[in-house]
PDB file of N, CA, C and O in Angstrom:
ATOM      1  N   MET A   1      34.515 -10.133  13.241  1.00  0.00           N
ATOM      2  CA  MET A   1      33.735  -9.054  13.987  1.00  0.00           C
ATOM      3  C   MET A   1      34.874  -7.881  14.002  1.00  0.00           C
ATOM      4  O   MET A   1      34.452  -6.734  13.857  1.00  0.00           O
ATOM      5  N   PHE A   2      36.290  -8.071  14.165  1.00  0.00           N
ATOM      6  CA  PHE A   2      36.959  -7.237  14.200  1.00  0.00           C
ATOM      7  C   PHE A   2      37.355  -6.587  12.683  1.00  0.00           C
ATOM      8  O   PHE A   2      37.822  -5.461  12.513  1.00  0.00           O
ATOM      9  N   ASP A   3      37.051  -7.575  11.628  1.00  0.00           N
ATOM     10  CA  ASP A   3      37.295  -6.868  10.322  1.00  0.00           C
ATOM     11  C   ASP A   3      36.191  -6.235  10.039  1.00  0.00           C
ATOM     12  O   ASP A   3      36.420  -5.144   9.516  1.00  0.00           O
ATOM     13  N   SER A   4      35.112  -6.470  10.170  1.00  0.00           N
ATOM     14  CA  SER A   4      33.765  -5.558   9.803  1.00  0.00           C
ATOM     15  C   SER A   4      33.912  -4.236  10.550  1.00  0.00           C
ATOM     16  O   SER A   4      33.558  -3.157  10.076  1.00  0.00           O
ATOM     17  N   PHE A   5      34.559  -4.431  11.971  1.00  0.00           N
ATOM     18  CA  PHE A   5      34.490  -3.257  12.855  1.00  0.00           C
ATOM     19  C   PHE A   5      35.244  -2.215  12.349  1.00  0.00           C
ATOM     20  O   PHE A   5      34.860  -1.046  12.318  1.00  0.00           O
ATOM     21  N   GLY A   6      36.698  -2.764  11.806  1.00  0.00           N
ATOM     22  CA  GLY A   6      37.459  -1.930  11.244  1.00  0.00           C
ATOM     23  C   GLY A   6      37.149  -1.162   9.928  1.00  0.00           C
ATOM     24  O   GLY A   6      37.535  -0.007   9.750  1.00  0.00           O
ATOM     25  N   THR A   7      36.419  -1.880   9.001  1.00  0.00           N
ATOM     26  CA  THR A   7      35.952  -1.682   7.763  1.00  0.00           C
ATOM     27  C   THR A   7      35.065  -0.359   7.864  1.00  0.00           C
ATOM     28  O   THR A   7      35.172   0.636   7.147  1.00  0.00           O
ATOM     29  N   GLY A   8      34.354  -0.523   8.693  1.00  0.00           N
ATOM     30  CA  GLY A   8      33.358   0.575   9.010  1.00  0.00           C
ATOM     31  C   GLY A   8      33.983   1.743   9.279  1.00  0.00           C
ATOM     32  O   GLY A   8      33.439   2.689   8.709  1.00  0.00           O
ATOM     33  N   PHE A   9      34.988   2.050   9.981  1.00  0.00           N
ATOM     34  CA  PHE A   9      35.783   2.890  10.470  1.00  0.00           C
ATOM     35  C   PHE A   9      36.645   3.745   9.016  1.00  0.00           C
ATOM     36  O   PHE A   9      36.868   4.904   8.667  1.00  0.00           O
ATOM     37  N   LEU A  10      36.897   2.457   8.543  1.00  0.00           N
ATOM     38  CA  LEU A  10      37.619   2.890   7.012  1.00  0.00           C
ATOM     39  C   LEU A  10      36.676   3.586   6.063  1.00  0.00           C
ATOM     40  O   LEU A  10      36.857   4.703   5.579  1.00  0.00           O
ATOM     41  N   VAL A  11      35.820   2.922   5.892  1.00  0.00           N
ATOM     42  CA  VAL A  11      34.601   3.688   4.961  1.00  0.00           C
ATOM     43  C   VAL A  11      34.090   4.797   5.351  1.00  0.00           C
ATOM     44  O   VAL A  11      33.946   5.608   4.436  1.00  0.00           O
ATOM     45  N   GLN A  12      33.597   5.305   6.874  1.00  0.00           N
ATOM     46  CA  GLN A  12      33.455   6.687   7.441  1.00  0.00           C
ATOM     47  C   GLN A  12      34.588   7.502   7.043  1.00  0.00           C
ATOM     48  O   GLN A  12      34.464   8.567   6.437  1.00  0.00           O
ATOM     49  N   SER A  13      35.763   6.956   7.412  1.00  0.00           N
ATOM     50  CA  SER A  13      36.970   7.973   7.293  1.00  0.00           C
ATOM     51  C   SER A  13      37.030   8.543   5.717  1.00  0.00           C
ATOM     52  O   SER A  13      37.132   9.714   5.349  1.00  0.00           O
ATOM     53  N   LEU A  14      36.955   7.595   5.091  1.00  0.00           N
ATOM     54  CA  LEU A  14      37.041   7.887   3.622  1.00  0.00           C
ATOM     55  C   LEU A  14      35.758   8.845   3.133  1.00  0.00           C
ATOM     56  O   LEU A  14      35.872   9.805   2.371  1.00  0.00           O
ATOM     57  N   LEU A  15      34.891   8.517   3.552  1.00  0.00           N
ATOM     58  CA  LEU A  15      33.658   9.455   3.347  1.00  0.00           C
ATOM     59  C   LEU A  15      33.820  10.780   3.758  1.00  0.00           C
ATOM     60  O   LEU A  15      33.522  11.740   3.047  1.00  0.00           O
ATOM     61  N   ALA A  16      34.298  10.863   4.923  1.00  0.00           N
ATOM     62  CA  ALA A  16      34.310  12.153   5.443  1.00  0.00           C
ATOM     63  C   ALA A  16      35.719  12.982   4.967  1.00  0.00           C
ATOM     64  O   ALA A  16      35.822  14.186   5.199  1.00  0.00           O
ATOM     65  N   LEU A  17      36.849  12.179   4.245  1.00  0.00           N
ATOM     66  CA  LEU A  17      37.688  13.016   3.593  1.00  0.00           C
ATOM     67  C   LEU A  17      37.061  13.399   2.448  1.00  0.00           C
ATOM     68  O   LEU A  17      37.025  14.600   2.179  1.00  0.00           O
ATOM     69  N   TRP A  18      36.455  12.433   1.572  1.00  0.00           N
ATOM     70  CA  TRP A  18      35.725  12.989   0.382  1.00  0.00           C
ATOM     71  C   TRP A  18      34.745  14.047   0.341  1.00  0.00           C
ATOM     72  O   TRP A  18      34.724  14.927  -0.520  1.00  0.00           O
ATOM     73  N   LEU A  19      33.896  13.928   1.348  1.00  0.00           N
ATOM     74  CA  LEU A  19      33.054  14.908   1.557  1.00  0.00           C
ATOM     75  C   LEU A  19      33.756  16.521   1.940  1.00  0.00           C
ATOM     76  O   LEU A  19      33.376  17.621   1.540  1.00  0.00           O
ATOM     77  N   TYR A  20      34.812  16.205   2.784  1.00  0.00           N
ATOM     78  CA  TYR A  20      35.670  17.559   3.225  1.00  0.00           C
ATOM     79  C   TYR A  20      36.367  18.036   1.734  1.00  0.00           C
ATOM     80  O   TYR A  20      36.044  19.122   1.252  1.00  0.00           O
ATOM     81  N   GLN A  21      37.253  17.229   1.108  1.00  0.00           N
ATOM     82  CA  GLN A  21      37.802  17.643  -0.290  1.00  0.00           C
ATOM     83  C   GLN A  21      36.933  17.887  -1.085  1.00  0.00           C
ATOM     84  O   GLN A  21      37.124  18.980  -1.618  1.00  0.00           O
ATOM     85  N   SER A  22      35.746  17.203  -1.541  1.00  0.00           N
ATOM     86  CA  SER A  22      35.009  17.684  -2.695  1.00  0.00           C
ATOM     87  C   SER A  22      33.887  19.174  -2.497  1.00  0.00           C
ATOM     88  O   SER A  22      33.677  20.020  -3.367  1.00  0.00           O
ATOM     89  N   PHE A  23      33.271  19.138  -1.022  1.00  0.00           N
ATOM     90  CA  PHE A  23      32.497  19.950  -0.977  1.00  0.00           C
ATOM     91  C   PHE A  23      32.666  20.732   0.381  1.00  0.00           C
ATOM     92  O   PHE A  23      31.680  21.154   0.986  1.00  0.00           O
ATOM     93  N   GLN A  24      34.026  20.919   0.863  1.00  0.00           N
ATOM     94  CA  GLN A  24      34.100  21.654   2.051  1.00  0.00           C
ATOM     95  C   GLN A  24      33.281  21.275   3.237  1.00  0.00           C
ATOM     96  O   GLN A  24      33.366  21.960   4.256  1.00  0.00           O
ATOM     97  N   ILE A  25      32.448  20.176   3.184  1.00  0.00           N
ATOM     98  CA  ILE A  25      31.837  20.137   4.427  1.00  0.00           C
ATOM     99  C   ILE A  25      32.693  19.604   5.418  1.00  0.00           C
ATOM    100  O   ILE A  25      33.467  18.650   5.334  1.00  0.00           O
ATOM    101  N   SER A  26      32.315  20.743   6.858  1.00  0.00           N
ATOM    102  CA  SER A  26      32.907  20.024   7.957  1.00  0.00           C
ATOM    103  C   SER A  26      33.207  18.913   8.485  1.00  0.00           C
ATOM    104  O   SER A  26      32.632  18.036   7.840  1.00  0.00           O
ATOM    105  N   VAL A  27      34.034  18.310   9.639  1.00  0.00           N
ATOM    106  CA  VAL A  27      34.259  17.131  10.166  1.00  0.00           C
ATOM    107  C   VAL A  27      32.673  16.815  10.904  1.00  0.00           C
ATOM    108  O   VAL A  27      31.915  15.845  10.926  1.00  0.00           O
ATOM    109  N   MET A  28      32.657  18.209  11.475  1.00  0.00           N
ATOM    110  CA  MET A  28      31.356  17.901  12.538  1.00  0.00           C
ATOM    111  C   MET A  28      30.082  17.534  11.704  1.00  0.00           C
ATOM    112  O   MET A  28      29.324  16.621  12.033  1.00  0.00           O
ATOM    113  N   THR A  29      29.933  18.209  10.755  1.00  0.00           N
ATOM    114  CA  THR A  29      28.650  17.822   9.827  1.00  0.00           C
ATOM    115  C   THR A  29      28.448  16.322   9.586  1.00  0.00           C
ATOM    116  O   THR A  29      27.408  15.707   9.823  1.00  0.00           O
ATOM    117  N   VAL A  30      29.614  15.803   9.070  1.00  0.00           N
ATOM    118  CA  VAL A  30      29.890  14.472   8.103  1.00  0.00           C
ATOM    119  C   VAL A  30      29.765  13.709   9.626  1.00  0.00           C
ATOM    120  O   VAL A  30      28.817  12.929   9.718  1.00  0.00           O
ATOM    121  N   ALA A  31      30.527  13.842  10.678  1.00  0.00           N
ATOM    122  CA  ALA A  31      30.030  13.190  11.965  1.00  0.00           C
ATOM    123  C   ALA A  31      28.569  12.883  12.264  1.00  0.00           C
ATOM    124  O   ALA A  31      28.088  11.796  12.584  1.00  0.00           O
ATOM    125  N   ALA A  32      27.896  14.173  12.081  1.00  0.00           N
ATOM    126  CA  ALA A  32      26.404  14.266  12.543  1.00  0.00           C
ATOM    127  C   ALA A  32      25.716  13.307  11.481  1.00  0.00           C
ATOM    128  O   ALA A  32      24.775  12.566  11.768  1.00  0.00           O
ATOM    129  N   ILE A  33      26.259  13.399  10.294  1.00  0.00           N
ATOM    130  CA  ILE A  33      25.410  12.564   9.301  1.00  0.00           C
ATOM    131  C   ILE A  33      25.627  11.289   9.384  1.00  0.00           C
ATOM    132  O   ILE A  33      24.712  10.508   9.125  1.00  0.00           O
ATOM    133  N   VAL A  34      26.896  10.832   9.766  1.00  0.00           N
ATOM    134  CA  VAL A  34      26.936   9.397   9.866  1.00  0.00           C
ATOM    135  C   VAL A  34      26.386   8.859  11.153  1.00  0.00           C
ATOM    136  O   VAL A  34      25.769   7.797  11.077  1.00  0.00           O
ATOM    137  N   PHE A  35      26.534   9.506  12.472  1.00  0.00           N
ATOM    138  CA  PHE A  35      25.915   9.139  13.555  1.00  0.00           C
ATOM    139  C   PHE A  35      24.368   9.047  13.370  1.00  0.00           C
ATOM    140  O   PHE A  35      23.697   8.108  13.798  1.00  0.00           O
ATOM    141  N   THR A  36      23.900  10.057  12.728  1.00  0.00           N
ATOM    142  CA  THR A  36      22.300   9.680  12.296  1.00  0.00           C
ATOM    143  C   THR A  36      22.092   8.541  11.588  1.00  0.00           C
ATOM    144  O   THR A  36      21.143   7.853  11.967  1.00  0.00           O
ATOM    145  N   SER A  37      22.689   8.180  10.713  1.00  0.00           N
ATOM    146  CA  SER A  37      22.506   7.298   9.801  1.00  0.00           C
ATOM    147  C   SER A  37      22.786   5.931  10.620  1.00  0.00           C
ATOM    148  O   SER A  37      22.083   4.941  10.423  1.00  0.00           O
ATOM    149  N   GLY A  38      23.758   5.931  11.467  1.00  0.00           N
ATOM    150  CA  GLY A  38      23.841   4.622  12.412  1.00  0.00           C
ATOM    151  C   GLY A  38      22.603   4.414  13.521  1.00  0.00           C
ATOM    152  O   GLY A  38      22.132   3.317  13.821  1.00  0.00           O
ATOM    153  N   VAL A  39      22.244   5.505  13.981  1.00  0.00           N
ATOM    154  CA  VAL A  39      20.991   5.566  14.797  1.00  0.00           C
ATOM    155  C   VAL A  39      19.897   4.646  13.956  1.00  0.00           C
ATOM    156  O   VAL A  39      19.601   3.494  14.273  1.00  0.00           O
ATOM    157  N   CYS A  40      19.297   5.444  12.705  1.00  0.00           N
ATOM    158  CA  CYS A  40      18.349   4.954  11.986  1.00  0.00           C
ATOM    159  C   CYS A  40      18.831   3.526  11.252  1.00  0.00           C
ATOM    160  O   CYS A  40      17.887   2.999  10.663  1.00  0.00           O
ATOM    161  N   SER A  41      19.566   3.094  11.196  1.00  0.00           N
ATOM    162  CA  SER A  41      19.998   2.067  10.869  1.00  0.00           C
ATOM    163  C   SER A  41      19.947   0.932  12.122  1.00  0.00           C
ATOM    164  O   SER A  41      19.418  -0.167  11.952  1.00  0.00           O
ATOM    165  N   ALA A  42      20.459   1.270  13.184  1.00  0.00           N
ATOM    166  CA  ALA A  42      19.835   0.465  14.723  1.00  0.00           C
ATOM    167  C   ALA A  42      18.367   0.214  14.872  1.00  0.00           C
ATOM    168  O   ALA A  42      17.923  -0.854  15.295  1.00  0.00           O
ATOM    169  N   ILE A  43      17.589   1.282  14.492  1.00  0.00           N
ATOM    170  CA  ILE A  43      16.353   1.534  14.903  1.00  0.00           C
ATOM    171  C   ILE A  43      15.298   0.353  13.897  1.00  0.00           C
ATOM    172  O   ILE A  43      14.291  -0.242  14.280  1.00  0.00           O
ATOM    173  N   SER A  44      15.945   0.306  12.575  1.00  0.00           N
ATOM    174  CA  SER A  44      15.210  -0.417  11.635  1.00  0.00           C
ATOM    175  C   SER A  44      15.661  -1.525  12.094  1.00  0.00           C
ATOM    176  O   SER A  44      14.714  -2.291  12.274  1.00  0.00           O
ATOM    177  N   TYR A  45      16.849  -2.081  12.428  1.00  0.00           N
ATOM    178  CA  TYR A  45      16.831  -3.474  12.898  1.00  0.00           C
ATOM    179  C   TYR A  45      16.007  -3.785  13.991  1.00  0.00           C
ATOM    180  O   TYR A  45      15.353  -4.820  13.862  1.00  0.00           O
ATOM    181  N   LEU A  46      15.868  -3.141  15.058  1.00  0.00           N
ATOM    182  CA  LEU A  46      14.803  -3.088  15.831  1.00  0.00           C
ATOM    183  C   LEU A  46      13.255  -3.345  15.500  1.00  0.00           C
ATOM    184  O   LEU A  46      12.448  -4.023  16.137  1.00  0.00           O
ATOM    185  N   VAL A  47      13.093  -2.698  14.463  1.00  0.00           N
ATOM    186  CA  VAL A  47      11.562  -2.370  14.150  1.00  0.00           C
ATOM    187  C   VAL A  47      11.287  -3.390  13.026  1.00  0.00           C
ATOM    188  O   VAL A  47      10.120  -3.492  12.647  1.00  0.00           O
ATOM    189  N   ALA A  48      12.396  -4.280  12.360  1.00  0.00           N
ATOM    190  CA  ALA A  48      12.238  -5.029  11.277  1.00  0.00           C
ATOM    191  C   ALA A  48      11.598  -6.400  11.852  1.00  0.00           C
ATOM    192  O   ALA A  48      10.848  -7.072  11.143  1.00  0.00           O
ATOM    193  N   VAL A  49      11.954  -6.804  13.261  1.00  0.00           N
ATOM    194  CA  VAL A  49      11.482  -7.935  13.828  1.00  0.00           C
ATOM    195  C   VAL A  49       9.951  -7.859  13.923  1.00  0.00           C
ATOM    196  O   VAL A  49       9.380  -8.773  13.328  1.00  0.00           O
ATOM    197  N   PRO A  50       9.202  -7.009  14.513  1.00  0.00           N
ATOM    198  CA  PRO A  50       7.759  -7.067  14.623  1.00  0.00           C
ATOM    199  C   PRO A  50       7.402  -6.994  13.264  1.00  0.00           C
ATOM    200  O   PRO A  50       6.550  -7.849  13.020  1.00  0.00           O
ATOM    201  N   ILE A  51       7.794  -6.124  11.993  1.00  0.00           N
ATOM    202  CA  ILE A  51       7.066  -6.190  10.947  1.00  0.00           C
ATOM    203  C   ILE A  51       7.056  -7.393  10.204  1.00  0.00           C
ATOM    204  O   ILE A  51       6.064  -7.814   9.610  1.00  0.00           O
ATOM    205  N   ALA A  52       8.480  -8.106  10.247  1.00  0.00           N
ATOM    206  CA  ALA A  52       8.537  -9.600   9.707  1.00  0.00           C
ATOM    207  C   ALA A  52       7.822 -10.635  10.396  1.00  0.00           C
ATOM    208  O   ALA A  52       7.450 -11.596   9.723  1.00  0.00           O
ATOM    209  N   LYS A  53       7.521 -10.600  11.839  1.00  0.00           N
ATOM    210  CA  LYS A  53       6.261 -11.353  12.409  1.00  0.00           C
ATOM    211  C   LYS A  53       4.983 -11.173  11.813  1.00  0.00           C
ATOM    212  O   LYS A  53       4.200 -12.111  11.657  1.00  0.00           O
ATOM    213  N   ARG A  54       4.674  -9.666  11.376  1.00  0.00           N
ATOM    214  CA  ARG A  54       3.467  -9.146  11.066  1.00  0.00           C
ATOM    215  C   ARG A  54       3.197  -9.580   9.909  1.00  0.00           C
ATOM    216  O   ARG A  54       2.453 -10.559   9.859  1.00  0.00           O
ATOM    217  N   ILE A  55       3.688  -9.019   8.681  1.00  0.00           N
ATOM    218  CA  ILE A  55       3.485  -9.611   7.154  1.00  0.00           C
ATOM    219  C   ILE A  55       4.590 -10.366   6.629  1.00  0.00           C
ATOM    220  O   ILE A  55       4.640 -10.510   5.408  1.00  0.00           O
ATOM    221  N   GLY A  56       5.606 -10.940   7.452  1.00  0.00           N
ATOM    222  CA  GLY A  56       6.445 -12.087   6.671  1.00  0.00           C
ATOM    223  C   GLY A  56       7.670 -11.713   6.469  1.00  0.00           C
ATOM    224  O   GLY A  56       7.762 -10.491   6.360  1.00  0.00           O
ATOM    225  N   LEU A  57       8.890 -12.418   6.352  1.00  0.00           N
ATOM    226  CA  LEU A  57       9.991 -12.365   6.044  1.00  0.00           C
ATOM    227  C   LEU A  57      10.225 -11.324   4.661  1.00  0.00           C
ATOM    228  O   LEU A  57      10.717 -10.195   4.677  1.00  0.00           O
ATOM    229  N   ILE A  58       9.790 -11.969   3.667  1.00  0.00           N
ATOM    230  CA  ILE A  58       9.842 -11.780   2.046  1.00  0.00           C
ATOM    231  C   ILE A  58       9.574 -10.721   2.038  1.00  0.00           C
ATOM    232  O   ILE A  58      10.466  -9.913   1.780  1.00  0.00           O
ATOM    233  N   ASN A  59       7.767 -10.097   2.412  1.00  0.00           N
ATOM    234  CA  ASN A  59       7.214  -9.020   2.093  1.00  0.00           C
ATOM    235  C   ASN A  59       8.230  -7.792   3.000  1.00  0.00           C
ATOM    236  O   ASN A  59       8.289  -6.624   2.618  1.00  0.00           O
ATOM    237  N   THR A  60       8.914  -8.259   4.124  1.00  0.00           N
ATOM    238  CA  THR A  60       9.300  -7.178   4.970  1.00  0.00           C
ATOM    239  C   THR A  60      10.687  -6.791   3.870  1.00  0.00           C
ATOM    240  O   THR A  60      11.043  -5.626   3.694  1.00  0.00           O
ATOM    241  N   MET A  61      11.163  -7.624   3.397  1.00  0.00           N
ATOM    242  CA  MET A  61      12.504  -7.375   2.732  1.00  0.00           C
ATOM    243  C   MET A  61      12.035  -6.340   1.486  1.00  0.00           C
ATOM    244  O   MET A  61      12.474  -5.224   1.210  1.00  0.00           O
ATOM    245  N   VAL A  62      11.099  -7.044   0.913  1.00  0.00           N
ATOM    246  CA  VAL A  62      10.608  -6.444  -0.354  1.00  0.00           C
ATOM    247  C   VAL A  62      10.310  -4.850  -0.065  1.00  0.00           C
ATOM    248  O   VAL A  62      11.044  -3.969  -0.514  1.00  0.00           O
ATOM    249  N   PHE A  63       9.257  -4.611   0.664  1.00  0.00           N
ATOM    250  CA  PHE A  63       8.789  -3.460   0.888  1.00  0.00           C
ATOM    251  C   PHE A  63       9.470  -2.624   1.931  1.00  0.00           C
ATOM    252  O   PHE A  63       8.910  -1.600   2.323  1.00  0.00           O
ATOM    253  N   THR A  64      10.686  -3.000   2.429  1.00  0.00           N
ATOM    254  CA  THR A  64      11.550  -1.946   3.108  1.00  0.00           C
ATOM    255  C   THR A  64      13.054  -1.567   2.117  1.00  0.00           C
ATOM    256  O   THR A  64      13.769  -0.578   2.277  1.00  0.00           O
ATOM    257  N   HIS A  65      13.234  -2.611   1.147  1.00  0.00           N
ATOM    258  CA  HIS A  65      14.172  -2.286   0.300  1.00  0.00           C
ATOM    259  C   HIS A  65      13.909  -1.541  -0.689  1.00  0.00           C
ATOM    260  O   HIS A  65      14.820  -1.035  -1.346  1.00  0.00           O
ATOM    261  N   ILE A  66      12.475  -1.319  -1.003  1.00  0.00           N
ATOM    262  CA  ILE A  66      12.056  -0.268  -2.430  1.00  0.00           C
ATOM    263  C   ILE A  66      12.262   0.964  -1.764  1.00  0.00           C
ATOM    264  O   ILE A  66      13.014   1.596  -2.506  1.00  0.00           O
ATOM    265  N   PRO A  67      12.019   1.598  -0.839  1.00  0.00           N
ATOM    266  CA  PRO A  67      12.019   3.146  -0.131  1.00  0.00           C
ATOM    267  C   PRO A  67      13.542   3.356   0.158  1.00  0.00           C
ATOM    268  O   PRO A  67      14.015   4.493   0.172  1.00  0.00           O
ATOM    269  N   SER A  68      14.358   2.160   0.405  1.00  0.00           N
ATOM    270  CA  SER A  68      15.469   2.340   0.531  1.00  0.00           C
ATOM    271  C   SER A  68      16.433   2.523  -0.459  1.00  0.00           C
ATOM    272  O   SER A  68      17.515   3.091  -0.316  1.00  0.00           O
ATOM    273  N   ASN A  69      15.980   2.006  -1.480  1.00  0.00           N
ATOM    274  CA  ASN A  69      16.462   1.939  -2.871  1.00  0.00           C
ATOM    275  C   ASN A  69      15.977   3.441  -3.410  1.00  0.00           C
ATOM    276  O   ASN A  69      16.914   4.087  -3.877  1.00  0.00           O
ATOM    277  N   ILE A  70      15.022   3.940  -3.425  1.00  0.00           N
ATOM    278  CA  ILE A  70      14.308   5.225  -3.908  1.00  0.00           C
ATOM    279  C   ILE A  70      15.559   6.372  -3.093  1.00  0.00           C
ATOM    280  O   ILE A  70      16.313   7.023  -3.816  1.00  0.00           O
ATOM    281  N   PHE A  71      15.636   6.488  -1.594  1.00  0.00           N
ATOM    282  CA  PHE A  71      16.346   7.513  -1.379  1.00  0.00           C
ATOM    283  C   PHE A  71      17.935   7.654  -1.306  1.00  0.00           C
ATOM    284  O   PHE A  71      18.448   8.750  -1.083  1.00  0.00           O
TER     285      PHE A  71
END
């Protein structure tokens, strides 16, 4: 648990540093992007359960990974 918790901070910190150094994006903007992606991820976990019950686990994985990979 603590390992994945710390890794999340490390990845987000490195992403913020890279975006700042490469594109001069402010830390506030990166924070908003990371926060929004976290909220979307949490919502997708909640929505996945009813979808899986309705169309099945395999179909849920297939049809949700395709748009994710496209984006």
